[in-house]
N, C-alpha and C positions, 0 to 999 in steps of 0.2 A: 504494500500500500504506500503510495506516495503521500507525504505529509507536507503541508504548507502552513506557514504562519503569515497572516496578512499584516505585514509591518506598516503599510500605509494607513490601515484602519486603526491600528493601535496608536500610531502617531497622532491621528486625528482625534481619537478618543481622549488621549491624555493631553492634547493640545500642545504638543512639543514642536519646536521649530528646528528643522534641519537646514543646514546651509551648504551650499556648493560654491567653492571658491576656485577660480581659474586665474592663474598667473602666467604671463608670458615673459620669458627671460631671454635676453639677447646675450649670447655667449661670445667666445672668441671667434673671430673670422665671420662676424655678422650672422652666425647661426642662431636661429630662434628655437627655443624649447618651450613647451607648454607644460605647466604643472597644475594638476587638478586634484582637489580633495573631494571626497564623496560626502553624501549626506549622512547625518548621524542623529541619533535620538539622545537628547541630553538629560531627560528626566529619569531619575533612578527608579521610580515606580514603573515606568514604561519598560525599562530594561528588566526589572524583576518580573513583570508580566510575561515578557518574551521568554525569559528563562524558565518560568513555571510551565508555560505552554510547551516549550521545546522538550523539557524533561518528561512531561506527561505523554506527549506523542511518541517520543523515542523509547521510553523505558516502560511505560505502563499500558498504553493503548495497543501497541503492536510489539510483540516480543521480537527481538532481533533474530533474523534468519528464517522467520516464518514466511511461507508463500501466501501472499495476499493479493487481492484484486481491488481496483478502484483507487480513490484518493480521498483525503480529508483536508479541509481548510479550517484553521482555527483562528480566532481573533477575540479580543476584548472589545465589546461593542458599547459598554457603558461603564463609566467611572465617575463617582461623585463623593465628595467629602463634605460633611456638614458639622460645624462646631456649634454645640448648644450649651447653654448655661446649666449648671446643676447646683446642688446645695452648697458645694464648695465655693461657688462664685459669691454667694451671699456672705459666707464666712470670711473670705478674703477681703471683701469690701468692708464688712463690719469691724475687722481687726486692722483696718487701714493698711493692708498689704503685708502685715507681719505673718498672717496665716499662709500666704503664698510663699514667703521665705522659709516657713517651717515645712513646706511640702504638701500643703492641702491642695488637692486638684481643683482647678478653677474652671474647667470646661470638660466636655465629653466630645471626642471626635468620633463620628459615625461614618464609616466608609462602606459604600455600596459598589459592587463590581458585578458585571454580567459578561459571561464568556459564551461564545457561540462556536459550535462545530458543525460544518456543512459537509455531508458525505456525498460523493459522486461514485457512479459505477465505472467500469473500465471504458465505456464509450462516452464518458464525461457528462452523463445525464444525472440530474439531481435525484438522490435517493431520499434523504431526509435531513432535517436541520434540528439540532438540539441546542438548548440554552441552559446554562447553569448560573444560579444567582448566589452570591456570597455577601455577607454583611459582617462587619466587625466593629466593636466599640473599644475605645481606650480613654481612660481618664488622663487628662493633660495637666501636668503641674510644671512648675518652674524648672524642675530637674529632669524631666523627660520630654520636653518640648522639641528637642532636636530630632528625635526619632519617631515622634508621634505620627508623622505622615506615612512612614515606611512600614512600621510594625503592623498597624491595623490593615494596611493594604495587603500585606503578605498573608495575614489570617483570612481576609476576605477572598483572596485568590484561591487559597487552599479549599475554602468552603465551596466556592463556585465550581472548582474542578471536581470536588467530590460529588456535588449535586449533578453536574454534567455527566460524570462517569456512571452514576446510578441510572440516569436516563438512557445512556448508550447501552449499558449491559442488559436492560430490560426491553429494548426495542426489538420487536419481532422482524423488522425489515433488515436487521443486521445479523449476520451469521457469526457465531463465536467459535474461535479456535483455541483450544487448550484452556478455555475458561477465562482468558485474560485479554484477548484482543478481539476487536470488532472489525469486520470487513463487510462490504456490501455483497448481497447475494448475486450470483451470476445471472 
């Protein structure tokens, strides 16, 4: 089974900006050389999403060496983080910020992620589409604000992939080989 990760959709979902720089250099003897850099994704959460999907597809969805048919394209189609006040917010305000210095959480970060897997048969005809949803919460304090975006995102990605995997494993349109991999029926 061929596996693809839709990097363009992941980049659009996380609203990352990729840049393409081209530089022309004039060398010795009036020779011109062109140097080009490629596009990149700069958001660590988008890179994490790409790695989670790649690991799932290569290590869990299809076992290495198995004969499979068709292809699957995976992507993250939704990502949103919401910060909301909690009881700690009031405590930090009432203690004039001293509660925040003592480590009282001042907000809750809620991360929502939706992962999509699109299966095609060997003639590139759509077989089925599955979506997995993940959600994670994390209390934010003065001492964990640096990683508050990445940790709940990783938890939400794991939950979304588990949800997606459950749907894939129970889909009658997909044939299972060795109980661990899904391939479209011939």
